[in-house]
C-alpha positions, 0 to 999 in steps of 0.5 A: 553480526553484520550478516545478521543485520544485512539479512534483517534489512533484506527481509524488511524490504521484501516484507514491505514489497509483499505488503505493497503488492498485496494491498494494491492488488486488493484495493484495485480488485475492490475498486474494480468490483465496486466500480463495475457494480455501480456502472451496471446500476447507474450507466448501462453500457459505460465503464466510467466508475470502474476506471475511477475506482481502479485508479483510486485503488492504485492511489490507495496502495501507493498511499499505504506504502508511503505511510508505512515507509514514513512510519518505519523511517520515523520509528527509528528516529523516535527510538534513538531519541528515547534512548538518549534521554 
């Protein structure tokens, strides 16, 4: 039983890590392409918006990680409260 809980916990952490890297990669890639397109359209030789959108993509990935972790932490507490009532 203890080994099963340990494996479940490890798989959960690995799942969170994979989701974080996937979401962050997609957010940064979208930010790069949107920023590059806008830079070519608005500023011929500058890459200002590319950097801005890449940073926004990084923050978006971190925000999604924080939301998911807080949801998982809060979800366990809600389940415990529901069982005691």
